[in-house]
C-alpha positions in Angstrom: 8.2 19.6 -72.3 7.4 22.7 -74.3 8.3 26.2 -73.2 4.6 27.2 -73.4 3.7 24.5 -70.8 6.4 25.6 -68.5 5.6 29.3 -68.9 1.8 28.9 -68.4 2.3 26.6 -65.4 4.9 29.0 -63.8 2.6 32.1 -64.2 0.3 30.4 -61.6 2.9 31.4 -59.0 1.9 35.0 -59.7 -1.3 34.1 -57.9 0.0 31.7 -55.3 3.0 33.9 -54.5 0.7 37.0 -54.2 -1.8 35.3 -52.0 0.9 33.8 -49.7 2.9 37.0 -49.5 0.6 40.0 -49.1 -1.8 38.7 -46.4 1.2 37.2 -44.6 3.0 40.6 -44.8 0.3 43.1 -44.0 -2.8 41.4 -42.5 -1.7 41.2 -38.9 -0.3 44.8 -39.2 -3.6 45.9 -40.8 -5.5 44.5 -37.9 -3.3 45.8 -35.1 -2.2 49.2 -36.5 -5.2 50.3 -38.6 -8.3 48.5 -37.2 -7.2 48.6 -33.5 -7.5 44.9 -33.0 -5.4 43.5 -30.1 -2.4 41.4 -31.2 -3.7 38.2 -29.6 -7.1 38.7 -31.3 -5.3 39.4 -34.6 -3.4 36.1 -34.2 -6.7 34.3 -33.6 -8.2 35.8 -36.7 -5.4 34.7 -39.0 -4.9 31.3 -37.4 -8.7 30.6 -37.4 -9.0 31.3 -41.1 -5.9 29.1 -41.8 -7.3 26.2 -39.7 -10.3 26.3 -42.0 -7.8 25.9 -45.0 -6.2 22.9 -43.3 -9.6 21.3 -42.9 -10.8 21.8 -46.5 -7.5 21.2 -48.4 -7.8 17.4 -48.2 -11.4 17.6 -49.3 -10.4 19.8 -52.3 -7.8 17.2 -53.1 -10.4 14.5 -53.3 -12.7 16.7 -55.4 -9.8 17.4 -57.7 -9.1 13.7 -58.2 -12.8 13.0 -58.9 -12.9 15.8 -61.4 -10.0 14.3 -63.2 -11.7 10.9 -63.4 -15.0 12.4 -64.5 -14.0 15.2 -66.9 -10.4 14.3 -67.7 -9.0 17.5 -66.2 -8.5 19.4 -62.9 -9.3 22.7 -64.6 -12.8 23.4 -63.3 -11.7 23.9 -59.7 -8.8 26.0 -60.7 -11.0 28.3 -62.8 -13.6 28.6 -60.0 -10.9 29.6 -57.6 -9.4 32.2 -60.0 -12.7 33.9 -60.5 -13.9 34.0 -56.8 -10.6 34.9 -55.1 -10.3 38.6 -56.3 -13.8 39.4 -54.9 -13.1 38.0 -51.4 -9.6 39.4 -51.4 -10.9 42.9 -51.9 -13.5 42.4 -49.2 -10.8 41.4 -46.7 -9.3 44.9 -46.9 -12.6 46.8 -47.3 -13.4 47.4 -43.6 -14.9 50.9 -43.3 -13.3 53.5 -41.2 -14.3 53.7 -37.5 -15.6 50.2 -37.5 -15.5 48.8 -33.9 -12.5 46.4 -33.4 -14.7 43.4 -32.7 -16.8 44.0 -35.8 -13.7 44.7 -37.9 -12.0 41.4 -36.8 -15.2 39.5 -37.6 -15.4 41.1 -41.0 -11.8 40.3 -41.8 -12.0 36.7 -40.7 -15.1 35.9 -42.7 -13.8 37.6 -45.9 -10.4 36.0 -45.5 -11.9 32.6 -44.9 -13.8 32.8 -48.2 -10.7 34.1 -50.0 -8.7 31.2 -48.6 -11.3 28.7 -49.7 -11.1 30.2 -53.2 -7.4 29.9 -53.1 -7.5 26.2 -52.1 -9.7 25.5 -55.1 -6.9 26.6 -57.3 -3.8 25.7 -55.3 -4.5 22.0 -54.5 -4.9 20.9 -58.2 -2.1 23.3 -59.2 0.2 21.4 -56.8 -0.9 18.1 -58.3 -0.2 19.0 -61.9 3.6 18.5 -62.1 3.3 14.8 -61.5 1.0 14.6 -64.6 2.9 17.1 -66.8 6.2 15.1 -66.9 7.5 11.8 -65.6 11.2 12.8 -65.6 13.3 13.6 -62.5 15.2 16.6 -64.0 12.3 17.9 -66.1 10.3 18.4 -62.9 13.2 20.4 -61.4 13.2 22.5 -64.6 9.4 23.0 -64.3 9.5 23.9 -60.6 12.5 26.2 -60.8 10.7 28.2 -63.5 7.7 28.4 -61.2 10.0 29.6 -58.3 11.4 32.3 -60.6 7.9 33.6 -61.1 7.2 33.1 -57.4 10.2 35.3 -56.6 8.9 38.0 -58.9 5.5 37.7 -57.3 6.9 38.1 -53.8 8.8 41.2 -55.0 5.8 42.6 -56.8 3.4 42.1 -54.0 5.8 42.5 -51.1 7.2 45.8 -52.4 4.2 47.0 -54.4 1.5 46.2 -51.9 2.9 48.5 -49.2 3.3 51.3 -51.8 -0.3 51.0 -52.9 -1.6 51.2 -49.3 -0.1 54.7 -49.1 -2.7 56.0 -51.5 -5.0 58.3 -49.6 -5.8 57.5 -46.0 -4.9 54.0 -44.6 -8.5 52.7 -45.2 -8.5 53.9 -48.8 -4.9 52.6 -49.3 -5.7 49.1 -48.1 -8.8 49.1 -50.3 -6.9 50.0 -53.5 -4.2 47.5 -52.6 -6.8 44.7 -52.2 -8.4 45.6 -55.5 -5.2 45.7 -57.6 -3.6 42.7 -55.9 -6.8 40.6 -56.2 -7.1 41.2 -59.9 -3.5 40.3 -60.6 -3.7 37.2 -58.4 -6.9 36.0 -60.2 -5.4 36.7 -63.6 -2.3 34.5 -62.9 -4.5 31.7 -61.7 -6.8 31.8 -64.7 -3.9 31.8 -67.2 -2.2 28.9 -65.4 -5.4 26.8 -65.4 -5.1 26.5 -69.2 -2.1 24.1 -68.7 -4.2 21.4 -67.0 -4.2 18.4 -69.3 -7.5 17.4 -70.9 -8.7 13.9 -71.6 -8.6 10.9 -69.3 -5.2 9.2 -69.2 -5.2 5.5 -70.2 -4.3 4.3 -66.7 -7.0 6.3 -64.8 -9.7 3.6 -65.1 -8.0 1.8 -62.2 -8.7 4.8 -59.9 -12.4 3.8 -59.6 -11.3 1.2 -57.1 -9.1 3.6 -55.1 -10.0 4.5 -51.5 -12.4 7.3 -50.9 -10.8 10.7 -51.4 -10.6 13.3 -48.7 -9.3 13.0 -45.1 -9.2 9.2 -45.1 -7.2 9.0 -48.4 -5.0 11.8 -47.3 -4.0 10.2 -44.0 -3.6 6.9 -45.7 -1.1 8.5 -48.1 0.8 9.8 -45.1 0.9 6.4 -43.4 2.1 4.5 -46.4 4.5 6.9 -47.9 7.6 7.5 -45.8 9.1 9.9 -48.3 6.0 12.0 -48.2 5.9 12.1 -44.4 9.4 13.4 -44.0 9.3 15.8 -46.9 6.0 17.3 -45.7 7.3 17.6 -42.1 10.4 19.4 -43.3 8.4 21.7 -45.5 5.9 22.5 -42.8 8.7 23.6 -40.4 10.2 25.7 -43.1 6.8 27.3 -43.9 6.5 28.1 -40.3 10.0 29.7 -40.3 9.3 31.8 -43.5 5.8 32.6 -42.5 7.1 34.0 -39.2 9.8 36.1 -41.0 7.2 37.4 -43.5 4.7 38.4 -40.8 7.5 40.1 -38.8 9.0 42.0 -41.7 6.6 45.0 -41.5 7.3 45.2 -37.8 11.0 45.0 -38.3 10.9 47.9 -40.8 8.9 50.2 -38.5 10.2 49.3 -35.0 13.7 47.9 -35.6 14.9 49.8 -38.6 12.6 52.8 -38.0 11.7 53.3 -41.7 8.5 52.4 -43.5 10.6 52.3 -46.7 12.8 49.6 -45.2 10.1 47.1 -45.9 10.5 47.6 -49.7 14.3 47.4 -49.5 14.0 44.2 -47.4 11.9 42.6 -50.1 14.3 43.7 -52.9 17.2 42.3 -50.9 15.3 39.0 -50.5 13.9 38.6 -54.0 16.7 39.8 -56.3 19.0 37.0 -55.2 16.1 34.5 -55.3 15.5 35.4 -59.0 19.2 35.1 -59.8 19.7 31.8 -58.0 16.6 29.9 -59.2 18.5 28.6 -62.3 21.6 28.1 -60.1 19.7 25.6 -57.9 18.5 23.8 -61.0 22.1 23.3 -62.0 23.2 22.3 -58.5 20.3 19.8 -58.4 21.5 18.1 -61.6 24.9 17.7 -60.1 24.1 16.8 -56.5 20.5 15.6 -56.6 17.5 17.4 -55.3 17.8 15.9 -51.8 21.4 17.1 -51.1 20.7 20.4 -52.8 17.6 21.0 -50.6 19.7 20.3 -47.4 22.3 22.7 -48.7 19.8 25.5 -49.3 18.2 25.0 -45.9 21.5 25.2 -44.1 22.4 28.4 -45.9 19.0 29.9 -45.0 19.4 29.0 -41.3 22.9 30.6 -41.1 21.6 33.8 -42.8 18.6 34.0 -40.5 20.7 33.3 -37.4 22.9 36.3 -38.3 19.9 38.6 -38.2 19.7 38.0 -34.5 22.4 40.7 -34.1 19.7 43.2 -35.0 18.5 43.0 -31.4 21.6 45.0 -30.5 22.9 46.7 -33.7 20.1 47.1 -36.3 21.2 48.7 -39.5 21.7 48.5 -43.3 23.9 45.4 -42.8 20.7 43.4 -42.4 20.1 43.7 -46.2 23.2 41.6 -46.8 21.9 38.8 -44.5 18.5 38.9 -46.1 20.1 38.7 -49.6 21.9 35.4 -48.6 18.6 34.1 -47.2 17.0 35.1 -50.5 19.5 33.0 -52.5 18.8 30.1 -50.2 15.0 30.6 -50.3 15.0 30.0 -54.1 16.3 26.5 -53.4 14.0 25.9 -50.4 11.0 26.6 -52.7 11.9 24.9 -55.9 13.5 21.7 -54.7 10.8 20.4 -52.3 8.2 21.2 -54.9 10.2 19.3 -57.5 10.5 16.4 -55.0 6.8 16.2 -54.4 5.9 14.9 -57.9 8.6 12.3 -57.4 6.9 11.2 -54.2 3.5 11.1 -56.0 5.0 9.0 -58.9 6.7 6.6 -56.5 3.4 6.1 -54.7 1.5 5.6 -58.0 3.9 2.8 -58.9 3.5 1.0 -55.6 -0.1 1.7 -54.7 -1.8 2.7 -58.0 -2.3 6.0 -59.9 -4.8 8.8 -59.7 -4.3 10.3 -56.2 -2.1 13.3 -57.0 -4.9 15.6 -55.8 -4.9 13.8 -52.4 -1.2 14.4 -52.1 -1.6 18.0 -53.3 -4.4 18.6 -50.7 -2.3 17.2 -47.8 0.7 19.2 -49.0 -1.2 22.4 -49.2 -2.7 21.8 -45.8 0.8 21.3 -44.4 2.1 24.5 -46.0 -1.0 26.4 -44.9 -0.5 25.1 -41.3 3.1 26.3 -41.3 2.3 29.8 -42.7 -0.7 30.2 -40.3 1.3 29.1 -37.3 4.0 31.6 -38.4 1.6 34.5 -38.1 0.1 33.0 -34.9 3.6 32.6 -33.4 4.4 36.2 -34.2 1.1 37.3 -32.5 2.1 35.3 -29.5 5.6 36.8 -29.4 4.1 40.3 -29.7 1.6 39.6 -26.9 4.2 38.1 -24.5 6.6 41.0 -25.1 3.9 43.7 -24.5 3.4 45.1 -28.0 1.0 48.0 -28.1 -1.7 48.0 -30.8 -3.1 51.2 -32.2 -5.5 52.6 -34.8 -4.7 54.6 -37.9 -3.6 58.2 -37.1 -2.4 57.4 -33.6 1.2 57.0 -32.5 2.6 54.8 -29.7 6.1 54.1 -28.3 6.8 50.4 -28.1 8.5 48.9 -25.0 12.0 47.6 -25.5 10.9 44.0 -24.9 8.5 44.2 -27.8 11.2 45.5 -30.2 13.5 42.7 -29.0 10.8 40.2 -29.7 10.2 41.5 -33.2 14.0 41.1 -34.0 14.1 37.6 -32.5 11.0 36.6 -34.6 12.9 37.7 -37.7 16.1 36.0 -36.9 16.9 33.4 -34.3 13.5 31.7 -34.2 13.3 31.0 -38.0 16.9 29.8 -37.9 16.1 27.2 -35.2 13.0 26.0 -37.1 14.9 25.6 -40.3 17.6 23.6 -38.5 14.9 21.3 -37.1 13.7 20.6 -40.6 17.1 19.1 -41.5 16.4 16.3 -39.0 13.5 15.2 -41.3 15.3 15.8 -44.5 18.1 13.4 -43.4 15.5 10.6 -43.6 14.3 11.2 -47.1 15.0 8.0 -49.2 14.1 8.6 -52.8 16.8 9.2 -55.3 17.1 9.8 -59.1 17.3 6.1 -59.9 14.0 5.5 -58.0 12.2 8.0 -60.2 13.4 8.1 -63.8 11.5 5.9 -66.1 13.3 4.8 -69.3 10.0 5.3 -71.2 9.7 8.5 -73.3 7.8 11.5 -72.1 4.0 11.2 -72.3 3.8 15.0 -73.0 6.1 17.4 -74.6 
């Protein structure tokens, strides 16, 4: 596989990482602390938009597979998503000042719903591509670790840069500038990555015409017949819930636990710098131990690091950056390894049930990931509501009750740790190994 293919594929994570990071980081906070929307309503806004994602992702997967059959490429949907997303992303953060909270919440949910739809058009075929770019077990790890290195850079860029951009002018102007700049960068990454999608119908795709109908039925059929897919997706969903919760809680931790707006930037640097360094390390570990054992190791390390952050309930301080750094090192493996295992699952299913349904798998995978991230934001909103968090509008100051601050710290530590440990129960049942995947035939693409 050429360096050009790896590089252009990986740059897509500039878009996927940006869209996953920035809304997850600031959208609930934007609703509760700038637009004056109650925490429970903010949770409904985010969760409602993500439920829509879950509903459409399997449909987009079917469309992607049909596009491959008819045009020989998944590129058209990817390009459409890359063009449309910047527009709707900007609109999400363009609510005018003094808009009533109910109107503001409605505005945000509609704009974010359209932005999420655009993202799905890109993300679902993007997830399906590795199974078609290489057939080799270790080459897929190389491809996906490169993607995760860019993903880590994207998280740092958007996680640290986004909050800095929103400081320009008043809060409403700052969020508007942030939405414009971030949307353009996200769209550019998607469009560049779309050029890697193979063109021309592969010789074995003629058999796909007899495959089951794409969409929900095909997606649930894939879940029923593929035990490796079920357990891998279940583990990844729980981990997406854990990381989504931590991501949504980070802004609140910086402001109400660490008492510093700048702490948010430092938290992201502490998370991402180790992730960048350890991306190639997990590639090497995977070659030695296998993806499955390496994934379990990374997950265990992340759970331990997250659990240690629970001490922030009693003694918050700069020591938290060290725990976050350990979590960042583990996070690189938690991203790269399951994504490298997914093409193995797709290839295994193609051998046993026929080729041409990578889009269906990608749609179900994206729906599962979206569910986890959405539930993470929703779980945070629930914790804030139960612990009595006080929402406010821009320019007004409140004092949060102690229970709310404790809830924020728990949402950043012990709860993600428990969820990650639960994911290990599913990972223990994953059956595929290197010898089940590698084909002695030479690479179809270089």
